[in-house]
C-alpha positions in Angstrom: 0.0 0.0 0.0 2.8 2.4 0.9 4.4 2.1 -2.6 1.1 2.9 -4.2 0.6 6.0 -2.1 4.0 7.6 -2.3 5.2 9.7 -5.2 8.9 8.7 -5.6 10.6 11.4 -7.5 13.7 9.4 -8.6 12.0 6.7 -10.6 10.4 6.8 -14.0 6.8 5.6 -14.3 6.7 2.8 -16.9 4.0 2.8 -19.5 2.9 -0.6 -20.9 1.2 1.0 -23.9 4.0 1.4 -26.5 2.0 3.8 -28.6 2.0 6.5 -26.0 5.1 8.5 -25.0 6.9 7.4 -21.8 6.2 9.6 -18.8 9.2 10.6 -16.8 8.8 11.7 -13.2 11.6 14.2 -12.6 11.1 14.8 -8.9 13.9 13.7 -6.6 12.0 13.2 -3.3 8.8 11.6 -2.0 6.1 14.3 -1.6 3.3 14.5 0.9 0.2 16.4 -0.2 -2.0 17.9 2.5 -5.8 18.3 2.1 -6.8 22.0 2.0 -10.1 21.4 3.7 -8.7 19.6 6.7 -9.2 20.7 10.3 -6.2 22.8 11.4 -5.5 20.4 14.3 -4.4 17.8 11.8 -2.2 20.1 9.7 1.4 21.1 10.1 1.9 24.8 10.8 4.6 26.9 9.1 5.6 30.1 10.8 7.5 32.5 8.5 8.2 36.1 9.5 5.5 36.0 12.2 2.9 34.7 9.6 1.2 31.4 10.0 1.1 29.7 6.6 -1.0 26.8 5.3 1.3 23.9 4.2 0.2 22.4 0.9 2.9 19.8 0.4 6.3 18.8 1.7 9.3 16.7 0.7 12.9 16.3 1.8 14.0 18.9 -0.7 11.1 21.3 -0.8 7.9 22.8 0.6 4.9 24.6 -1.0 2.7 26.7 1.2 -0.1 29.2 0.9 0.2 32.7 2.3 -2.1 35.7 2.1 0.2 37.5 -0.3 3.4 36.0 -1.8 5.0 39.4 -1.8 5.4 38.9 2.0 8.1 36.4 1.2 11.3 38.0 -0.1 13.7 36.5 -2.6 16.9 35.1 -1.1 17.4 32.8 1.9 14.2 32.0 3.8 14.1 30.4 7.3 10.9 29.2 8.9 9.7 26.9 11.6 7.6 23.9 10.6 5.4 22.5 13.5 3.7 19.2 13.3 0.5 18.1 15.0 2.4 15.7 17.2 4.4 18.6 18.7 7.5 18.0 16.7 9.2 21.1 15.0 11.8 21.5 12.4 13.6 24.6 11.3 13.8 24.8 7.5 16.0 27.0 5.3 15.6 27.4 1.6 15.3 29.6 -1.5 12.1 30.7 -3.3 11.9 28.8 -6.6 8.3 29.5 -7.5 5.5 31.9 -6.5 2.0 32.8 -7.5 -0.2 35.4 -5.9 -0.9 33.3 -2.7 1.5 30.3 -3.0 5.2 30.0 -2.6 7.5 27.0 -3.2 10.9 26.7 -1.5 13.8 24.5 -2.5 15.2 23.5 0.9 18.9 23.7 1.9 18.2 22.5 5.4 15.3 20.2 4.8 12.8 17.8 6.2 14.1 14.3 7.3 12.8 11.4 5.3 11.6 9.7 8.5 9.3 12.7 9.1 8.0 12.5 5.5 7.2 8.9 6.0 5.5 9.4 9.4 3.4 12.2 7.9 2.3 10.0 5.1 1.3 7.2 7.5 -0.5 9.7 9.8 -2.5 11.1 6.9 -3.4 7.6 5.7 -4.6 6.6 9.2 -6.7 9.7 9.4 -8.2 8.9 6.0 -8.8 5.3 6.9 -10.8 6.4 10.0 -12.9 8.8 8.0 -11.4 11.9 9.7 -10.1 13.5 6.5 -10.3 13.1 2.8 -7.0 13.2 0.9 -6.5 15.0 -2.4 -6.5 12.7 -5.5 -2.9 13.7 -6.3 -1.6 12.0 -3.1 -3.0 8.6 -4.1 -0.1 7.6 -6.5 
């Protein structure tokens, strides 16, 4: 079940239909997608420049989050605190690689340990299995 759920970013997805082009997944790290309509108590919290940001997805090498206005996040090195529902916290450091009006993506220099990525994936699957949350379709692998 875990292999089906995770999006491994180092492997290519094989296509058995030879008439269609081969899809290559260029991501390097396993990514966890968070449901946007989930109660806050089940979501990690990112604190950046005294702003609480909604975490959209995480991986060992990056994070994407929503913020009221992406202009609040300056270019250059960014340091933030990522707090998880179990009380664990990680300081992350990275560079802005993408932004829209209300979303920012960081490439992390000081990132999120793989063990935390896996525990978050399992935690979300358990919440889904018990009917507490509904995961987005892009997290189902």
